[in-house]
C-alpha positions as CSV (number, residue, x, y, z in Angstrom):
1,X,80.6,99.3,95.3
2,X,81.1,95.6,96.1
3,X,84.8,94.9,96.2
4,X,84.1,91.5,97.7
5,X,81.7,90.6,95.0
6,X,84.3,90.2,92.3
7,X,85.3,86.5,92.6
8,X,87.5,86.3,89.6
9,X,89.9,88.7,88.1
10,X,89.4,89.6,84.4
11,X,92.1,88.7,81.9
12,X,94.7,91.4,82.5
13,X,95.4,92.0,78.8
14,X,91.6,92.6,78.2
15,X,90.4,94.9,81.0
16,X,89.9,98.3,79.4
17,X,88.5,101.1,81.6
18,X,84.8,101.3,81.1
19,X,83.3,104.3,79.3
20,X,80.8,104.7,82.2
21,X,83.5,105.1,84.8
22,X,83.1,108.6,86.4
23,X,84.7,108.4,89.9
24,X,88.2,107.3,90.7
25,X,89.5,106.7,94.2
26,X,93.2,106.6,95.0
27,X,94.8,104.3,97.6
28,X,98.5,104.2,98.5
29,X,100.3,101.1,99.7
30,X,103.3,102.2,101.8
31,X,105.9,100.6,104.0
32,X,109.5,99.7,104.4
33,X,111.9,98.3,101.9
34,X,111.0,94.8,100.6
35,X,107.7,94.4,102.6
36,X,105.7,93.3,99.6
37,X,104.1,96.5,98.2
38,X,104.8,95.7,94.6
39,X,103.6,92.1,95.2
40,X,100.3,93.3,96.6
41,X,99.6,95.6,93.7
42,X,100.4,92.8,91.3
43,X,98.2,90.3,93.1
44,X,95.0,92.4,93.3
45,X,95.1,94.6,90.2
46,X,92.7,93.7,87.3
47,X,95.2,95.1,84.8
48,X,98.8,94.3,84.2
49,X,100.3,96.7,86.7
50,X,102.7,99.5,85.8
51,X,105.8,99.1,87.9
52,X,109.2,100.8,88.0
53,X,111.2,97.8,89.2
54,X,114.9,98.2,88.6
55,X,117.7,95.7,89.2
56,X,119.7,96.4,92.4
57,X,123.3,96.9,91.7
58,X,126.5,97.5,93.7
59,X,125.9,101.3,93.4
60,X,123.2,100.9,96.1
61,X,125.5,99.2,98.6
62,X,125.7,101.3,101.7
63,X,122.7,103.4,100.6
64,X,119.9,100.9,100.6
65,X,119.8,98.5,103.6
66,X,119.0,95.1,102.1
67,X,120.2,93.1,105.1
68,X,116.7,92.2,106.0
69,X,115.8,90.9,102.5
70,X,119.0,89.3,101.2
71,X,117.2,87.5,98.4
72,X,115.8,90.7,96.9
73,X,117.3,91.6,93.5
74,X,115.0,94.4,92.3
75,X,113.5,97.5,93.8
76,X,110.8,100.1,93.0
77,X,112.4,103.4,92.0
78,X,109.2,105.5,91.5
79,X,105.9,103.8,92.2
80,X,103.7,100.8,91.2
81,X,100.2,101.4,89.7
82,X,97.2,99.1,89.5
83,X,93.5,99.3,89.0
84,X,90.3,97.7,90.3
85,X,86.8,98.3,88.9
86,X,84.3,98.5,91.7
87,X,81.2,98.9,89.5
88,X,80.1,100.7,86.3
89,X,81.0,104.1,87.7
90,X,83.6,103.7,90.4
91,X,87.3,102.7,90.0
92,X,90.0,102.2,92.6
93,X,93.5,103.2,91.6
94,X,96.4,101.6,93.6
95,X,99.8,103.2,94.0
96,X,102.6,101.3,95.6
97,X,105.2,103.6,97.1
98,X,109.0,103.0,97.1
99,X,110.3,101.8,100.4
100,X,113.9,103.1,100.5
101,X,114.8,106.1,102.5
102,X,116.3,107.9,99.4
103,X,112.8,107.9,97.8
104,X,110.8,109.1,100.8
105,X,110.6,112.6,99.2
106,X,108.1,111.0,96.8
107,X,105.7,109.9,99.5
108,X,104.0,113.3,100.2
109,X,103.3,113.7,96.5
110,X,101.7,110.2,96.4
111,X,99.6,111.1,99.4
112,X,98.0,114.0,97.6
113,X,94.3,113.3,96.8
114,X,94.5,109.9,98.5
115,X,91.4,108.4,100.0
116,X,93.4,106.2,102.4
117,X,96.5,104.1,102.8
118,X,97.7,100.6,103.6
119,X,100.8,100.3,105.7
120,X,102.3,96.9,104.8
121,X,104.5,95.5,107.6
122,X,107.1,92.7,107.7
123,X,106.9,91.5,111.3
124,X,110.6,90.6,111.3
125,X,111.4,94.3,110.7
126,X,108.7,96.2,112.4
127,X,110.8,99.3,113.0
128,X,110.9,99.8,109.2
129,X,107.3,100.8,109.3
130,X,107.5,103.5,111.9
131,X,108.3,106.3,109.5
132,X,105.5,105.4,107.2
133,X,103.0,105.6,110.0
134,X,104.5,108.9,111.2
135,X,104.1,110.4,107.8
136,X,100.5,109.3,107.4
137,X,99.6,110.7,110.8
138,X,101.4,113.9,110.0
139,X,99.4,114.2,106.7
140,X,96.2,113.3,108.4
141,X,95.7,110.4,106.0
142,X,93.5,107.5,107.3
143,X,95.1,104.1,107.1
144,X,95.1,100.5,108.1
145,X,98.0,98.3,108.9
146,X,98.5,94.9,107.2
147,X,101.1,92.4,108.4
148,X,102.4,90.5,105.4
149,X,103.1,86.8,105.9
150,X,106.8,86.0,105.9
151,X,106.5,82.9,108.1
152,X,107.2,84.7,111.4
153,X,104.2,86.0,113.2
154,X,103.4,87.6,116.4
155,X,100.1,88.2,118.2
156,X,98.2,91.2,116.9
157,X,98.4,92.9,120.3
158,X,102.2,92.6,120.2
159,X,102.4,94.2,116.8
160,X,100.0,96.9,117.8
161,X,102.1,97.7,120.9
162,X,105.3,97.7,118.9
163,X,103.9,100.1,116.3
164,X,102.1,102.2,119.1
165,X,98.9,102.1,117.1
166,X,95.8,103.9,118.3
167,X,93.0,101.4,119.1
168,X,90.8,102.7,116.2
169,X,93.3,101.8,113.5
170,X,92.6,98.4,112.0
171,X,95.4,95.8,112.1
172,X,94.9,92.8,109.8
173,X,97.1,89.8,108.7
174,X,97.5,89.0,105.0
175,X,99.5,87.3,102.3
176,X,100.3,89.9,99.7
177,X,100.9,87.1,97.1
178,X,97.2,86.0,97.3
179,X,94.5,88.1,95.5
180,X,91.8,87.2,98.0
181,X,94.0,88.1,101.0
182,X,95.0,91.4,99.5
183,X,91.4,92.2,98.6
184,X,90.4,91.7,102.2
185,X,93.0,94.3,103.2
186,X,91.4,96.8,100.8
187,X,87.9,95.9,102.2
188,X,89.3,96.6,105.8
189,X,90.5,100.0,104.6
190,X,87.2,100.9,103.0
191,X,85.2,99.8,106.1
192,X,87.6,101.9,108.2
193,X,86.9,104.9,105.9
194,X,83.2,104.4,106.2
195,X,83.4,104.2,110.0
196,X,85.3,107.5,110.1
197,X,82.6,109.2,108.0
198,X,80.0,107.9,110.5
199,X,82.0,109.3,113.4
200,X,82.3,112.7,111.7
201,X,78.5,112.8,111.0
202,X,77.7,111.9,114.7
203,X,80.0,114.8,115.9
204,X,78.1,117.2,113.7
């Protein structure tokens, strides 16, 4: 399964699921409101992603806190879905979770059957990521943390301290708009999952 080996994305309108595909792996991208989850799914998916973006209206005023993302005009109201073919038999399914607090009840359902998760972070609003990390730790779901590039960056050690991350949890920088950058986040997650398997085997 060579995720890094796919240099170019297929034409999204012509990427049917192969008949030989037998194994599907589910990954969830989670994080606060407006951190770039939909953008990441769109940038890395080989198919035109399914999304549930809806226009933000005055009805959400006082319910969704958009103060940190004043230019945002749409929001995910269920989840985003994308796909990456790893090889003839293995397929990666990507689910982007909604970030608003009123949709958090969906998160545990999205976690079901998940191989691992990516916590996407806006370094300007680090506190928005605390609940996502708490829920993943509560569920026992392995994850990596990816800091999306919004032009304001801190040293990785500063972000790690602010999120109170365990040393074994990978922390990477990315630009969710760029396919190669998003792909490297997925590779970091897969490498983390493999390292956990190795640790479990050594304990036995």
